[in-house]
Phi, psi and omega in degrees: 000137181293135180288149180301331183291330185268339183297313179297323180297307178303314182297320179293318180296318179297321180292324178296317178295322180299314179298322176296317178299317180299320179296319183281318191244352188085170183299315178292319179296324178297316179296321180295317179296319179302314180296321175301318180292325178292316179298313180297319178299317181295319179296317178298316180297318180296320179294319177300311178301315184292323184283321190243341188243289184229152174210139179272142180228141180267136181264113186269356184211182181262017185296339180249014177297140008268000180298316179229144180246157177303130183096349175295156170237134181235155172263138183242123178277112180277351183265346190311310188270007165270344182257335182204170179282161172295136181247150177297137181095347178296142172263117188238153170257133181215161181292139181301129178302148182303328182290340181267088187249012185271003184223154177270000180286120187283334183231153179240159175232128184213177179251137177287125179247321181237141183251168182306134179086352180274157176253139183244129175226148175248115184224125173055040177080004180236172176258134177240129177249117184053039173085000179246131182298135180270126177279123184233085181291345179280353178276153177291148179304137179085003181295134177244130180262117181229151177240018189297330180258005185254154179295326180264105184281321177052063183274173178294326177283324180233077180290162175267126185258131178278122182285165176303143179073013182231170176218156177259126184238148179214151174276150181292332178270080194296337180273355182219052181212125173267110186224209182297348173292337183255322182245004177082190180291165175242145178287134181299338176293343179268358180287127179281317181168184184255123174287127185235348182204141169269120186253348180206140357290161189299331178295343181250012180303131175171161179287150179260000000 
């Protein structure tokens, strides 16, 4: 709550500025200038928030189904990985890898599956991290993870190793997702932020 001592000071300053505006622009002009200042301030604040804090992203495909559906909108926290490391299971937005040139979409959204130094293998329809099967409760029942048509096979004999400063990402809709099986690991420096909530449509509002 604002202290009583500061309220008169702020009010006095505002009245002084108002009188100056009225002197320069007249009563109507002063109101117009005040509205311009409010609008400019709001735009500046929105730009700061979008650049450094939060940004909304539109989901253009079913690659993250059932977690995300085509047409969903999510909020992405851009500060997350300045405060802590990337965690397995995080849903992240990252810059489209240079090798993926077939789309005009600048950013992709996938789930982090492998962390730096870990080995990834696809065995019997599942993902194995350092030889241990990864439990993935976020997948639809009956989901099979395969790399048969992908460049990165990641077999039990020749697993894919995640290098330092990178992560292995995959879509939850394994049969309809171009992910690290196709373009390899992504550099953590290309991560825009962590998607943490679905905000649209309202019926699907919820944390990720």
